[in-house]
C-alpha positions as a printed NumPy array, in Angstrom:
array([[  0.469,  -0.328,  -0.141],
       [  1.707,   3.255,  -1.116],
       [  2.344,   6.227,   1.511],
       [ -0.917,   7.531,   0.304],
       [ -3.614,   5.32 ,  -0.071],
       [ -2.214,   5.191,   4.574],
       [ -3.165,   8.751,   4.681],
       [ -5.973,   8.364,   2.242],
       [ -7.175,   5.338,   4.937],
       [ -6.635,   7.026,   8.414],
       [ -8.044,   9.412,   7.32 ],
       [-11.007,   7.694,   5.849],
       [-11.512,   6.002,   9.333],
       [-11.224,   9.238,  11.808],
       [-13.811,  10.547,  10.059],
       [-15.801,   7.732,  10.361],
       [-14.696,   7.839,  14.011],
       [-16.004,  11.228,  14.685],
       [-18.788,  10.951,  12.419],
       [-19.992,   7.882,  14.702],
       [-19.078,   9.115,  18.195],
       [-21.579,  13.164,  17.45 ],
       [-24.36 ,  10.558,  16.638],
       [-24.025,   8.656,  19.529],
       [-23.688,  11.818,  21.507],
       [-26.55 ,  13.313,  20.002],
       [-28.782,  10.741,  20.101],
       [-28.233,  10.409,  24.378],
       [-28.83 ,  13.697,  24.397],
       [-32.201,  13.207,  22.525],
       [-33.114,  11.175,  23.956],
       [-32.408,  12.063,  27.699],
       [-34.331,  15.215,  26.393],
       [-37.291,  13.711,  25.84 ],
       [-37.639,  12.329,  28.864],
       [-37.449,  15.186,  30.527],
       [-40.656,  16.929,  28.521],
       [-42.871,  13.978,  29.144],
       [-41.657,  14.241,  33.017],
       [-40.673,  10.486,  32.739],
       [-38.705,   9.678,  35.951],
       [-38.481,  13.704,  36.637],
       [-38.942,  14.889,  40.657],
       [-40.369,  17.817,  41.546],
       [-37.92 ,  21.443,  42.753],
       [-39.554,  19.686,  47.074],
       [-38.546,  16.746,  45.843],
       [-35.026,  17.385,  45.007],
       [-34.479,  19.609,  47.917],
       [-36.372,  17.412,  50.132],
       [-33.251,  14.395,  48.402],
       [-30.59 ,  16.704,  49.539],
       [-31.587,  17.833,  52.638],
       [-31.988,  13.851,  53.452],
       [-27.796,  13.511,  52.181],
       [-26.581,  16.7  ,  54.012],
       [-28.347,  15.006,  57.249],
       [-26.078,  11.653,  56.143],
       [-23.188,  13.786,  56.132],
       [-23.553,  14.67 ,  58.86 ],
       [-24.193,  11.989,  61.431],
       [-21.355,  10.227,  59.442],
       [-19.478,  13.045,  60.004],
       [-20.371,  13.252,  63.986],
       [-18.43 ,  11.585,  66.796],
       [-20.139,  10.384,  69.812],
       [-23.237,   8.863,  70.673],
       [-24.034,  10.988,  73.389],
       [-23.007,  13.72 ,  70.572],
       [-24.127,  13.112,  68.199],
       [-28.244,  12.646,  69.364],
       [-27.132,  16.161,  71.189],
       [-26.992,  17.872,  67.755],
       [-29.749,  15.793,  66.154],
       [-32.32 ,  17.045,  68.673],
       [-30.836,  20.708,  68.62 ],
       [-31.359,  20.31 ,  64.5  ],
       [-34.654,  18.775,  64.823],
       [-35.829,  22.095,  66.777],
       [-34.107,  24.587,  64.804],
       [-35.797,  23.181,  61.895],
       [-38.275,  23.552,  63.704],
       [-37.904,  27.2  ,  64.565],
       [-37.698,  28.537,  61.586],
       [-41.411,  26.97 ,  59.893],
       [-43.767,  29.641,  59.026],
       [-46.168,  30.102,  61.631],
       [-48.72 ,  27.51 ,  60.89 ],
       [-46.513,  24.8  ,  60.977],
       [-44.197,  26.444,  63.379],
       [-46.829,  25.945,  65.795],
       [-48.397,  22.462,  65.145],
       [-45.16 ,  20.889,  64.712],
       [-44.236,  22.802,  67.956],
       [-47.462,  20.91 ,  70.347],
       [-46.313,  17.41 ,  68.252],
       [-43.156,  17.653,  69.486],
       [-43.825,  18.031,  72.572],
       [-46.555,  15.985,  73.24 ],
       [-44.707,  12.864,  71.064],
       [-41.099,  13.406,  73.285],
       [-43.24 ,  13.762,  76.412],
       [-45.445,  10.367,  76.07 ],
       [-42.693,   8.655,  74.742],
       [-39.454,  10.345,  75.825],
       [-37.06 ,   7.115,  75.096],
       [-37.613,   8.466,  70.984],
       [-34.506,  10.331,  70.007],
       [-35.651,  13.553,  67.843],
       [-33.172,  14.02 ,  64.325],
       [-33.783,  15.447,  61.289],
       [-35.529,  12.481,  58.628],
       [-36.26 ,  14.545,  54.888],
       [-35.204,  17.626,  55.92 ],
       [-38.534,  16.9  ,  59.234],
       [-38.241,  16.727,  62.924],
       [-38.408,  12.685,  63.687],
       [-38.794,  10.589,  66.298],
       [-36.447,   7.438,  66.124],
       [-36.574,   4.328,  68.112],
       [-32.881,   2.747,  68.315],
       [-31.443,   4.356,  65.171],
       [-34.709,   3.452,  62.903],
       [-37.504,   6.834,  62.04 ],
       [-40.357,   5.46 ,  64.578],
       [-42.774,   8.671,  63.455],
       [-42.447,  12.019,  61.58 ],
       [-44.091,  15.596,  60.896],
       [-44.778,  16.301,  57.417],
       [-44.697,  20.337,  57.024],
       [-47.58 ,  21.154,  55.024],
       [-45.255,  23.986,  53.6  ],
       [-42.547,  20.754,  52.617],
       [-45.048,  19.732,  49.377],
       [-47.126,  22.674,  49.209],
       [-50.422,  20.224,  50.851],
       [-53.028,  21.844,  52.495],
       [-52.352,  20.119,  56.269],
       [-49.116,  18.949,  57.207],
       [-48.888,  14.672,  58.343],
       [-47.673,  12.557,  61.612],
       [-46.403,   9.397,  59.547],
       [-44.98 ,   6.411,  60.754],
       [-42.126,   3.64 ,  59.664],
       [-42.469,   0.199,  59.063],
       [-40.636,  -0.104,  62.819],
       [-44.036,   1.529,  64.089],
       [-45.711,  -0.857,  66.271],
       [-49.214,   0.034,  65.383],
       [-49.968,  -3.613,  62.905],
       [-54.024,  -3.864,  62.82 ],
       [-54.555,  -7.339,  61.249],
       [-53.909,  -6.8  ,  57.729],
       [-54.827,  -2.912,  56.737],
       [-54.001,  -0.295,  59.358],
       [-53.664,   3.875,  58.735],
       [-50.039,   5.344,  59.13 ],
       [-49.949,   8.693,  58.06 ],
       [-53.262,  11.363,  59.701],
       [-53.675,  14.304,  58.692],
       [-52.712,  16.829,  60.784],
       [-54.44 ,  20.437,  60.163],
       [-55.208,  21.57 ,  64.097],
       [-54.427,  19.53 ,  67.028],
       [-56.971,  20.086,  70.183],
       [-56.412,  17.675,  74.116],
       [-58.171,  15.354,  72.674],
       [-56.58 ,  15.278,  68.713],
       [-53.   ,  15.867,  71.538],
       [-54.376,  13.163,  73.857],
       [-55.11 ,  10.637,  69.889],
       [-51.623,  11.32 ,  69.094],
       [-50.246,  10.005,  72.176],
       [-52.029,   7.549,  72.679],
       [-50.296,   6.355,  69.106],
       [-47.091,   7.238,  69.746],
       [-47.168,   5.561,  72.475],
       [-48.982,   2.233,  71.106],
       [-46.127,   2.403,  68.108],
       [-43.065,   2.412,  70.642],
       [-43.925,  -0.937,  71.547]])
């Protein structure tokens, strides 16, 4: 093969490779754009923010030292998060916090996806989702699977809360005590 033919062959091979790369990149970009436009697999801005908060919480958990120090930091972070909420959510969450910590002092306050939560043996047992967190019309008191609320084959694990009357506070206290087991 002559030197000129080798150069021409090399240029053709390089051109084909470059064209193939461009097509692959363009195809990936089109697929990504189409998925984004359809909304498939997309998270809302609020959900993305909650995931970022949870990632920051996990990093903070890894950094903290002793168990006692970590528990104090977690409780302070929970109370700080409640204090920075808008008035309606703040008042409701303060009352729920008081009821939950009084009913089950063994639960450890902490943050869970940027929401006040209460853990038993390191696992979140219950949490309070403020209404403004995801733009809903009511706050939610939710229980995780470690909560001992089982009642047959069908039972509630979350309650909508708009206000907290004295009777409601008693119900919440009873639920929390039952959930702790």
